[in-house]
N, CA, C and O of each residue as an XYZ file, in Angstrom:
580
protein
N     -33.450     22.344     25.888
C     -33.402     21.499     24.714
C     -32.276     21.975     23.813
O     -32.114     23.175     23.593
N     -31.502     21.038     23.295
C     -30.377     21.403     22.437
C     -30.723     21.151     20.985
O     -31.622     20.372     20.669
N     -30.005     21.814     20.120
C     -30.227     21.647     18.685
C     -29.701     20.283     18.247
O     -28.746     19.772     18.832
N     -30.313     19.692     17.227
C     -29.849     18.391     16.743
C     -28.397     18.468     16.286
O     -27.991     19.426     15.627
N     -27.631     17.461     16.638
C     -26.236     17.391     16.235
C     -25.278     18.082     17.180
O     -24.069     18.065     16.946
N     -25.800     18.710     18.277
C     -24.916     19.416     19.199
C     -24.871     18.754     20.562
O     -24.329     19.322     21.510
N     -25.437     17.558     20.670
C     -25.505     16.908     21.976
C     -24.130     16.654     22.574
O     -23.927     16.872     23.768
N     -23.184     16.195     21.761
C     -21.888     15.833     22.295
C     -20.815     16.874     22.061
O     -19.633     16.595     22.262
N     -21.199     18.064     21.642
C     -20.188     19.040     21.267
C     -19.383     19.531     22.462
O     -18.188     19.786     22.315
N     -19.985     19.672     23.638
C     -19.225     20.156     24.783
C     -18.260     19.091     25.288
O     -17.162     19.419     25.738
N     -18.652     17.825     25.220
C     -17.756     16.758     25.660
C     -16.601     16.592     24.691
O     -15.469     16.338     25.104
N     -16.890     16.739     23.377
C     -15.826     16.611     22.389
C     -14.832     17.749     22.520
O     -13.623     17.537     22.424
N     -15.331     18.943     22.736
C     -14.459     20.106     22.824
C     -13.532     20.039     24.019
O     -12.385     20.479     23.931
N     -14.004     19.493     25.146
C     -13.163     19.462     26.327
C     -12.079     18.403     26.230
O     -11.006     18.571     26.809
N     -12.337     17.307     25.507
C     -11.314     16.266     25.432
C     -10.304     16.539     24.333
O      -9.210     15.973     24.360
N     -10.631     17.385     23.368
C      -9.716     17.631     22.255
C      -8.702     18.718     22.574
O      -7.731     18.871     21.833
N      -8.881     19.454     23.611
C      -8.047     20.606     23.879
C      -6.813     20.340     24.713
O      -6.619     21.022     25.720
N      -5.978     19.402     24.360
C      -4.705     19.206     25.035
C      -4.768     18.431     26.319
O      -3.813     18.479     27.094
N      -5.833     17.723     26.588
C      -5.899     16.941     27.811
C      -5.046     15.689     27.677
O      -4.486     15.428     26.612
N      -4.946     14.923     28.738
C      -4.131     13.713     28.723
C      -4.739     12.630     27.842
O      -4.073     11.640     27.538
N      -5.993     12.800     27.427
C      -6.650     11.818     26.590
C      -6.419     12.052     25.100
O      -6.813     11.222     24.281
N      -5.790     13.165     24.735
C      -5.592     13.450     23.314
C      -4.544     12.509     22.720
O      -3.632     12.044     23.404
N      -4.708     12.250     21.439
C      -3.820     11.330     20.741
C      -2.545     12.038     20.307
O      -2.543     13.247     20.078
N      -1.464     11.279     20.196
C      -0.249     11.886     19.641
C      -0.453     12.157     18.154
O      -1.298     11.522     17.523
N       0.300     13.079     17.594
C       0.126     13.377     16.169
C       0.467     12.161     15.318
O       1.334     11.363     15.673
N      -0.226     12.031     14.189
C       0.011     10.911     13.284
C       1.371     11.047     12.620
O       1.851     12.149     12.356
N       1.967      9.915     12.363
C       3.234      9.884     11.660
C       2.991     10.262     10.200
O       2.029      9.801      9.584
N       3.856     11.091      9.659
C       3.735     11.482      8.261
C       4.341     10.398      7.383
O       5.494     10.008      7.565
N       3.548      9.916      6.427
C       4.027      8.874      5.523
C       4.878      9.499      4.427
O       4.593     10.599      3.955
N       5.921      8.790      4.031
C       6.746      9.278      2.940
C       6.022      9.072      1.622
O       5.061      8.306      1.543
N       6.484      9.755      0.596
C       5.895      9.613     -0.724
C       6.099      8.183     -1.223
O       5.203      7.597     -1.831
N       7.275      7.631     -0.963
C       7.563      6.252     -1.378
C       6.583      5.291     -0.721
O       6.020      4.420     -1.384
N       6.385      5.448      0.566
C       5.462      4.577      1.291
C       4.040      4.693      0.747
O       3.351      3.686      0.587
N       3.608      5.904      0.467
C       2.249      6.115     -0.024
C       2.045      5.497     -1.400
O       1.088      4.752     -1.613
N       2.941      5.805     -2.334
C       2.769      5.306     -3.694
C       2.898      3.791     -3.776
O       2.104      3.132     -4.448
N       3.893      3.240     -3.095
C       4.088      1.793     -3.179
C       2.969      1.031     -2.472
O       2.625     -0.076     -2.886
N       2.402      1.600     -1.421
C       1.282      0.926     -0.768
C       0.054      0.924     -1.672
O      -0.733     -0.022     -1.637
N      -0.121      1.961     -2.473
C      -1.221      1.984     -3.439
C      -1.029      0.879     -4.469
O      -1.971      0.160     -4.802
N       0.193      0.748     -4.970
C       0.473     -0.293     -5.969
C       0.221     -1.676     -5.379
O      -0.400     -2.517     -6.028
N       0.690     -1.921     -4.167
C       0.476     -3.230     -3.547
C      -1.006     -3.507     -3.306
O      -1.455     -4.645     -3.442
N      -1.761     -2.480     -2.953
C      -3.200     -2.651     -2.776
C      -3.894     -3.012     -4.084
O      -4.772     -3.873     -4.111
N      -3.498     -2.352     -5.164
C      -4.060     -2.689     -6.471
C      -3.665     -4.096     -6.895
O      -4.457     -4.811     -7.509
N      -2.446     -4.491     -6.568
C      -2.015     -5.846     -6.895
C      -2.799     -6.885     -6.089
O      -3.074     -7.975     -6.591
N      -3.157     -6.563     -4.861
C      -3.963     -7.480     -4.061
C      -5.335     -7.680     -4.708
O      -5.857     -8.794     -4.731
N      -5.915     -6.604     -5.230
C      -7.195     -6.715     -5.940
C      -7.014     -7.570     -7.193
O      -7.851     -8.420     -7.496
N      -5.928     -7.342     -7.913
C      -5.624     -8.141     -9.100
C      -5.524     -9.620     -8.754
O      -6.095    -10.464     -9.445
N      -4.801     -9.934     -7.686
C      -4.607    -11.333     -7.297
C      -5.943    -11.974     -6.927
O      -6.147    -13.161     -7.181
N      -6.847    -11.214     -6.335
C      -8.161    -11.752     -6.024
C      -8.849    -12.247     -7.298
O      -9.387    -13.354     -7.329
N      -8.830    -11.428     -8.341
C      -9.471    -11.827     -9.589
C      -8.695    -12.939    -10.300
O      -9.296    -13.792    -10.951
N      -7.381    -12.934    -10.179
C      -6.583    -14.017    -10.757
C      -6.893    -15.326    -10.041
O      -6.964    -16.379    -10.674
N      -7.074    -15.267     -8.743
C      -7.427    -16.446     -7.959
C      -8.750    -17.037     -8.455
O      -8.861    -18.248     -8.650
N      -9.737    -16.187     -8.654
C     -11.026    -16.647     -9.156
C     -10.908    -17.205    -10.576
O     -11.549    -18.198    -10.919
N     -10.091    -16.559    -11.385
C      -9.898    -17.020    -12.759
C      -9.200    -18.371    -12.787
O      -9.600    -19.262    -13.536
N      -8.164    -18.528    -11.979
C      -7.435    -19.807    -11.933
C      -8.366    -20.929    -11.491
O      -8.276    -22.050    -11.991
N      -9.249    -20.632    -10.566
C     -10.223    -21.634    -10.115
C     -11.253    -21.918    -11.212
O     -11.561    -23.076    -11.492
N     -11.777    -20.872    -11.823
C     -12.810    -21.029    -12.839
C     -12.320    -21.758    -14.081
O     -13.061    -22.538    -14.680
N     -11.073    -21.506    -14.470
C     -10.511    -22.180    -15.646
C      -9.921    -23.544    -15.315
O      -9.420    -24.257    -16.185
N      -9.994    -23.884    -14.034
C      -9.438    -25.144    -13.541
C      -7.942    -25.267    -13.855
O      -7.437    -26.355    -14.130
N      -7.249    -24.124    -13.807
C      -5.798    -24.115    -13.991
C      -5.112    -24.688    -12.759
O      -3.992    -25.192    -12.841
N      -5.790    -24.609    -11.618
C      -5.293    -25.134    -10.345
C      -6.445    -25.790     -9.606
O      -7.604    -25.441     -9.831
N      -6.143    -26.738     -8.726
C      -7.203    -27.255     -7.850
C      -7.722    -26.126     -6.949
O      -7.021    -25.145     -6.701
N      -8.920    -26.276     -6.480
C      -9.557    -25.220     -5.675
C      -8.713    -24.840     -4.461
O      -8.541    -23.657     -4.169
N      -8.188    -25.835     -3.756
C      -7.395    -25.541     -2.556
C      -6.140    -24.751     -2.903
O      -5.771    -23.823     -2.184
N      -5.489    -25.110     -3.993
C      -4.266    -24.401     -4.393
C      -4.594    -22.995     -4.880
O      -3.883    -22.046     -4.547
N      -5.645    -22.848     -5.652
C      -6.017    -21.537     -6.176
C      -6.383    -20.580     -5.042
O      -5.878    -19.460     -4.969
N      -7.269    -21.043     -4.160
C      -7.714    -20.160     -3.081
C      -6.651    -20.016     -1.993
O      -6.466    -18.929     -1.446
N      -5.959    -21.097     -1.680
C      -4.913    -21.019     -0.651
C      -3.760    -20.131     -1.078
O      -3.337    -19.248     -0.332
N      -3.255    -20.366     -2.276
C      -2.155    -19.544     -2.780
C      -2.567    -18.107     -3.012
O      -1.817    -17.179     -2.712
N      -3.775    -17.927     -3.554
C      -4.258    -16.575     -3.800
C      -4.437    -15.784     -2.520
O      -4.020    -14.629     -2.429
N      -5.058    -16.408     -1.530
C      -5.254    -15.706     -0.251
C      -3.930    -15.436      0.452
O      -3.772    -14.396      1.091
N      -2.979    -16.358      0.343
C      -1.661    -16.139      0.951
C      -0.954    -14.953      0.291
O      -0.349    -14.127      0.974
N      -1.035    -14.874     -1.036
C      -0.396    -13.760     -1.737
C      -1.101    -12.444     -1.434
O      -0.447    -11.415     -1.264
N      -2.430    -12.467     -1.366
C      -3.179    -11.256     -1.007
C      -2.792    -10.790      0.397
O      -2.563     -9.601      0.620
N      -2.722    -11.716      1.326
C      -2.341    -11.376      2.694
C      -0.937    -10.788      2.748
O      -0.697     -9.801      3.442
N      -0.011    -11.398      2.013
C       1.365    -10.892      1.979
C       1.417     -9.490      1.382
O       2.120     -8.623      1.901
N       0.685     -9.260      0.303
C       0.660     -7.934     -0.317
C       0.115     -6.882      0.644
O       0.667     -5.786      0.746
N      -0.968     -7.211      1.349
C      -1.561     -6.242      2.267
C      -0.681     -6.013      3.498
O      -0.585     -4.894      4.001
N      -0.051     -7.064      3.969
C       0.836     -6.935      5.124
C       2.034     -6.054      4.797
O       2.376     -5.151      5.560
N       2.662     -6.317      3.675
C       3.827     -5.517      3.271
C       3.399     -4.081      2.985
O       4.159     -3.148      3.244
N       2.204     -3.894      2.459
C       1.699     -2.550      2.197
C       1.659     -1.712      3.476
O       1.926     -0.510      3.444
N       1.330     -2.339      4.578
C       1.285     -1.622      5.854
C       2.638     -1.440      6.517
O       2.769     -0.649      7.452
N       3.642     -2.160      6.046
C       4.968     -2.112      6.674
C       5.999     -1.359      5.853
O       7.188     -1.419      6.167
N       5.585     -0.656      4.816
C       6.533     -0.023      3.899
C       7.362      1.096      4.524
O       8.244      1.645      3.865
N       7.100      1.438      5.760
C       7.932      2.457      6.417
C       9.343      1.921      6.695
O      10.276      2.695      6.904
N       9.486      0.609      6.695
C      10.780     -0.023      6.955
C      11.464     -0.369      5.635
O      10.809     -0.849      4.710
N      12.772     -0.131      5.537
C      13.481     -0.434      4.284
C      13.394     -1.906      3.880
O      13.327     -2.213      2.689
N      13.395     -2.811      4.844
C      13.327     -4.228      4.496
C      11.988     -4.580      3.864
O      11.914     -5.521      3.073
N      10.934     -3.850      4.193
C       9.622     -4.122      3.611
C       9.583     -3.719      2.140
O       8.887     -4.341      1.338
N      10.333     -2.675      1.790
C      10.412     -2.291      0.375
C      11.091     -3.401     -0.415
O      10.672     -3.727     -1.525
N      12.145     -3.982      0.161
C      12.802     -5.114     -0.501
C      11.864     -6.308     -0.597
O      11.874     -7.028     -1.596
N      11.064     -6.521      0.423
C      10.074     -7.596      0.378
C       9.026     -7.316     -0.700
O       8.501     -8.241     -1.320
N       8.730     -6.049     -0.915
C       7.829     -5.667     -2.002
C       8.386     -6.053     -3.360
O       7.647     -6.466     -4.253
N       9.706     -5.914     -3.509
C      10.344     -6.343     -4.759
C      10.208     -7.860     -4.929
O       9.992     -8.347     -6.039
N      10.335     -8.592     -3.843
C      10.173    -10.052     -3.898
C       8.739    -10.395     -4.300
O       8.516    -11.323     -5.077
N       7.778     -9.654     -3.776
C       6.382     -9.895     -4.136
C       6.118     -9.575     -5.607
O       5.244    -10.179     -6.229
N       6.868     -8.632     -6.158
C       6.735     -8.361     -7.596
C       7.168     -9.588     -8.399
O       6.537     -9.944     -9.394
N       8.243    -10.224     -7.961
C       8.700    -11.447     -8.631
C       7.667    -12.566     -8.468
O       7.439    -13.341     -9.397
N       7.051    -12.650     -7.304
C       6.015    -13.665     -7.075
C       4.813    -13.417     -7.980
O       4.196    -14.361     -8.472
N       4.485    -12.159     -8.195
C       3.370    -11.826     -9.074
C       3.669    -12.269    -10.502
O       2.806    -12.831    -11.176
N       4.881    -12.018    -10.955
C       5.275    -12.460    -12.295
C       5.250    -13.988    -12.373
O       4.884    -14.556    -13.402
N       5.636    -14.640    -11.293
C       5.680    -16.110    -11.272
C       4.296    -16.736    -11.391
O       4.191    -17.919    -11.714
N       3.241    -15.982    -11.143
C       1.898    -16.532    -11.320
C       1.613    -16.850    -12.786
O       0.648    -17.546    -13.104
N       2.457    -16.338    -13.667
C       2.318    -16.646    -15.081
C       2.538    -18.118    -15.385
O       2.154    -18.587    -16.457
N       3.144    -18.849    -14.473
C       3.312    -20.294    -14.640
C       1.943    -20.964    -14.743
O       1.777    -21.921    -15.500
N       0.972    -20.471    -13.992
C      -0.360    -21.074    -13.947
C      -1.300    -20.475    -14.988
O      -2.106    -21.181    -15.594
N      -1.185    -19.167    -15.183
C      -1.978    -18.459    -16.192
C      -1.014    -17.617    -17.027
O      -0.607    -16.546    -16.578
N      -0.638    -18.060    -18.218
C       0.384    -17.361    -19.003
C       0.104    -15.882    -19.263
O       1.049    -15.106    -19.407
N      -1.142    -15.473    -19.326
C      -1.455    -14.059    -19.533
C      -0.923    -13.197    -18.389
O      -0.713    -11.994    -18.552
N      -0.708    -13.822    -17.236
C      -0.214    -13.074    -16.073
C       1.208    -12.565    -16.280
O       1.614    -11.613    -15.612
N       1.971    -13.165    -17.178
C       3.300    -12.619    -17.472
C       3.166    -11.181    -17.966
O       3.945    -10.311    -17.575
N       2.188    -10.937    -18.818
C       2.004     -9.600    -19.377
C       1.353     -8.648    -18.377
O       1.768     -7.498    -18.239
N       0.335     -9.139    -17.685
C      -0.348     -8.290    -16.704
C       0.594     -7.942    -15.557
O       0.662     -6.792    -15.123
N       1.319     -8.946    -15.071
C       2.256     -8.705    -13.971
C       3.381     -7.778    -14.416
O       3.844     -6.947    -13.635
N       3.820     -7.913    -15.653
C       4.864     -7.013    -16.157
C       4.383     -5.562    -16.120
O       5.155     -4.653    -15.813
N       3.107     -5.352    -16.433
C       2.548     -4.002    -16.346
C       2.543     -3.474    -14.926
O       2.864     -2.309    -14.692
N       2.180     -4.320    -13.979
C       2.169     -3.893    -12.580
C       3.586     -3.693    -12.045
O       3.823     -2.796    -11.235
N       4.510     -4.510    -12.485
C       5.907     -4.315    -12.074
C       6.423     -2.990    -12.632
O       7.168     -2.280    -11.956
N       6.032     -2.657    -13.860
C       6.429     -1.370    -14.443
C       5.860     -0.211    -13.620
O       6.543      0.791    -13.405
N       4.623     -0.344    -13.166
C       4.022      0.693    -12.312
C       4.786      0.781    -10.993
O       5.050      1.879    -10.506
N       5.143     -0.364    -10.413
C       5.917     -0.397     -9.164
C       7.251      0.330     -9.341
O       7.624      1.164     -8.516
N       7.966      0.008    -10.423
C       9.272      0.622    -10.680
C       9.114      2.131    -10.886
O       9.890      2.916    -10.342
N       8.120      2.531    -11.665
C       7.896      3.949    -11.909
C       7.599      4.684    -10.609
O       8.180      5.736    -10.342
N       6.698      4.137     -9.802
C       6.352      4.772     -8.525
C       7.551      4.827     -7.593
O       7.740      5.816     -6.884
N       8.358      3.780     -7.585
C       9.545      3.751     -6.733
C      10.516      4.863     -7.142
O      11.000      5.612     -6.294
N      10.794      4.966     -8.435
C      11.748      5.974     -8.920
C      11.196      7.381     -8.724
O      11.902      8.260     -8.229
N       9.943      7.600     -9.106
C       9.353      8.938     -8.990
C       9.253      9.386     -7.532
O       9.509     10.550     -7.224
N       8.886      8.480     -6.643
C       8.768      8.846     -5.226
C      10.119      9.256     -4.668
O      10.210     10.218     -3.906
N      11.173      8.534     -5.042
C      12.512      8.907     -4.584
C      12.913     10.279     -5.114
O      13.529     11.065     -4.394
N      12.569     10.575     -6.370
C      12.872     11.883     -6.942
C      12.107     12.987     -6.211
O      12.668     14.040     -5.906
N      10.846     12.746     -5.936
C      10.028     13.739     -5.236
C      10.584     13.995     -3.838
O      10.680     15.144     -3.405
N      10.948     12.926     -3.134
C      11.500     13.098     -1.790
C      12.836     13.847     -1.827
O      13.111     14.663     -0.948
N      13.657     13.577     -2.828
C      14.939     14.276     -2.968
C      14.695     15.757     -3.239
O      15.327     16.614     -2.622
N      13.778     16.061     -4.161
C      13.469     17.458     -4.464
C      12.865     18.172     -3.256
O      13.157     19.343     -3.015
N      12.040     17.480     -2.514
C      11.426     18.072     -1.320
C      12.492     18.380     -0.272
O      12.452     19.435      0.362
N      13.438     17.472     -0.088
C      14.517     17.701      0.875
C      15.375     18.888      0.452
O      15.783     19.691      1.291
N      15.652     19.003     -0.851
C      16.426     20.148     -1.337
C      15.673     21.445     -1.111
O      16.270     22.445     -0.712
N      14.373     21.443     -1.358
C      13.560     22.642     -1.164
C      13.561     23.068      0.299
O      13.721     24.249      0.606
N      13.386     22.122      1.184
C      13.382     22.423      2.618
C      14.736     22.977      3.034
O      14.805     23.936      3.803
N      15.807     22.383      2.535
C      17.143     22.858      2.867
C      17.354     24.297      2.368
O      17.943     25.118      3.072
N      16.878     24.596      1.166
C      17.011     25.949      0.640
C      16.197     26.939      1.465
O      16.633     28.070      1.680
N      15.031     26.530      1.924
C      14.193     27.406      2.735
C      14.829     27.703      4.084
O      14.686     28.806      4.612
N      15.533     26.719      4.645
C      16.187     26.921      5.927
C      17.414     27.806      5.802
O      17.754     28.535      6.734
N      18.085     27.746      4.650
C      19.286     28.560      4.430
C      18.940     30.017      4.117
O      19.726     30.919      4.406
N      17.771     30.243      3.532
C      17.359     31.598      3.156
C      16.881     32.333      4.409
O      16.042     31.821      5.151
N      17.427     33.556      4.647
C      17.008     34.304      5.843
C      15.622     34.868      5.758
O      15.159     35.514      6.698
């Protein structure tokens, strides 16, 4: 009889030890990718509530509110997963403009979107600074004997 929780321990241990079934190491995400994906995820949550608000206030017909909102949410989440590519970062900038453009339907969104765009810009600049400083640190460590 084995102790509870140890039933699969021998099978797990044998497959994790360098066999052909082991997974390749995960790709390390850059600071820019991590921070900007967080911002896009928060914006997707924001758009969900804006979609409900636009529908509730009858600022848009139901099909337009839900269709446009879901399309923007999907685009935000898709780009969030693709930020490893430089073109996706540029697409993220386009999505920031689209977020501001939602102010056409709900004027308060000009202010809310401006706040999120400011967060996007801050994260973009800070992440680049962090990556630059990290590269300099690594270079100094390699040069030091």
